[in-house]
Every structure is written in C-alpha cells, then in structure tokens.
C-alpha angles and dihedrals in degrees: 000000000000111000092189089072091067088079110059115218101227111181123137093344144351126331109251123188117184119208119198120200140162119255140157101269093173132009107304091345117118117204139170108264128182138216127177133213111212123193120187130194117203118185112229140165121248121207113219110219097211106056099011091244123150119223129185117248142164129250110207121202125186125188141154119246119200118220123233126213116228110165123130093258092048089058095041093058087067093057106032093160090063097053091105087068089075108112094012123130126205121196106208124189125188114042103196128111093317102034099047092055093044088054089052095046092050093048089050089050087055103247104175100225136021127188108197122196133186135127098209134096127226114264128187090253090061093062100083089063104021130097101234125049138220097322090068095058113123094016129106112267092227093051093047095049094045092052091044094051094045091052096047102030107033094171090064116083103218123186129188125221113188098194139131116215114231096009108158093212092064116083115240094239090055093046092052091048091053093046090048092058092043093053096036109127092344116164093191139015116213116193117200095156094108088205119123097214093051091045090049091054099042095043089052093048094046092047092053093048092045093241116147109251126204124186126199129193140166132200133237111284090022085265095137148349148200129227121182143156135211124192124177110240091012110060118048092225140035138221091274090051088055092053091050090051091050089052088053089048093238089139121047118246114248120246115277138178107251093198118114123275119252129240107212117208110269094011118129096221141014117272136195122249122235144130122268094223091057092050090048087070089069096048092048090052091046090052093048089053091047095049092047090051095047090049094046112135094011120125114251091359129139103294122249124245122248094225134052102210129052121187120187141193118201096172133042128184091356095306133099117255136182106283108278109205121184119187131209140180115248106240130188118263117219092222094055115110095200093088111069 
C-alpha cells in the first residue's frame, strides 16, 4: 500500500511506523486505535565457513508493538466509583508506616491533589514498614514520596511540606504560613502522626474550619489499629470526644503486643516491632474511609460508611487472625469542651 515502507529508515535507532485504524474499543463504540511496526537493525559479525574469515553483517528484526492508552479518562473508566475524587485535595501529615501507604493508596485512587507533611528523614529502620526502599535513605520522607508519586502517578499533583509542628526554632509567622499552604483548599485532613499533641492541634483546627478530619493509628507489634473521622456539623462527636470515650472504656482497646520496645543500634529512640503487611491493613481501611468521605453525596460514587470509628484486631492470643474490624458511631462526650 505504501511502497516507501519497503526501505526502513534506520538512523539513530529502530524504524517505527505507526498505523491508526478504527475498531470497536467498547461495545458498539468505534475509536481510533494504534499499532506500530518496529524494525531493528543490529550490527553483527558473520563467520564465513570456507576461509574462516569474519565479515560484518546486519541482523534485521521485525515485530508488532501494540499501543496502550493512558489518558486520565482511560484510567478513570476502570474505577468509575472514584470519579468524584477529581479535583479533591487531601492534606496528609505523618509519612511513616501508615502515612506513606495512605499517600500511595490515595494517589492510586486518583485523588487530584496531595499535600504531604513530615519533618523526618528515611532511615534504614523504616524500610520494613515503609513504602520506598534503600534509595530513599537519608532523604526527607516528604520529598521522597512526592517524587515517587509524581513519577508513577503524573495525574496527581503532589506537594511536599518538610515541617515539624510546634518546633520552637520555627518563627510563628513562618509556621502559620506553612500551615496555611498545607490546609489551603483541603477537602480532607488525614492525620497519620500517631502523636497526641499533633492530633489535638490538627483535629481542633480542622473542626473549627469545618474540614473532615480522619485519624489513623496502629498498635505495638502491628497487632491492631484505629481509624476514625470527625466532622463539625456531621458527626455528633469530635476527636477529643473519642479520647474521653477511650478513657471511659466505651470503646475496646485494639490488640497490642505487650512485649518491650527495641532500641536499635544507632537509633535515637526506642521503636516497636511489627510487620509492614499487618500495618497495611490499617492504611487500607483509612483510605477506604477517606475515599467514601470525599465521594459523599456524589451520584454513583464510592458509598459512605454507616459508622465513624473502626477498631481492628489482627492478632489474638499471640497468633495472627483474619482482620477483625468493629465499627462505632462517634458520639459527643459530656466532658468535651469543643462543643460550646
């Protein structure tokens, strides 16, 4: 059909010819599809049998390469329930074993924007439970995750915030400016810091701004975890109400390893032991709750949960079990001072 193609155009690489054609991409839908004819020329040495001389020659290889479609719409068609996440921003703080995997799950779910905050760097001891491996050691967690997500999920706008909440060395004006950018246009705040003082501050700030707040924690040994949400005007209680209820033992405590923490050589502080794949169960549940909250009210979106708090056991009597999640509503506590 095209005689010119009989002579390959080898220059700095292979000769590639693209052919576009109409085909039924979906039932009764015709679309332009592509296939590529690739011809390679590799220089080689040919041994002549008679006089044992070696002469240069070419080895020609021809094959068909099928095109792949990777537009935003092509990806979205595989996860239609998550289409309401387009344009949504999640502000996530704490990029350890839980936060790094929550960030990855949210990017995979096609959240449009991620603000990632942590002050820490990756150490070798993080690797058994962290998302990225050895290449990340010595770099800020926020920077590593941002670059990782930009490379693997280009449709997600990821921004790094290397910042330590409450650090006395940071002027108040600078801290307020950083937090303003972190919270700017956020549709959801996800707290994976597992630090009471940080959670107290973030939950109060989110409650006053009317931004949905989700907290995520795991227990020593990776034996259990807690995921919860508090939204002013939506949930009856707040994060502080939850803490009061825990003090009153209204909610059962998730399973935890009562053994001593370990002090790795060269590590600044003790840490708990526990497998990453057990801890992943908590980040998965947290992502499900976050996605359901971001899709709330949207037609054909990911359905909402009936409860606000989920508490899980992954171990029982010193042995692993199938994840046992129990859910509860978040009710107001009479001793909480967040409700004037």
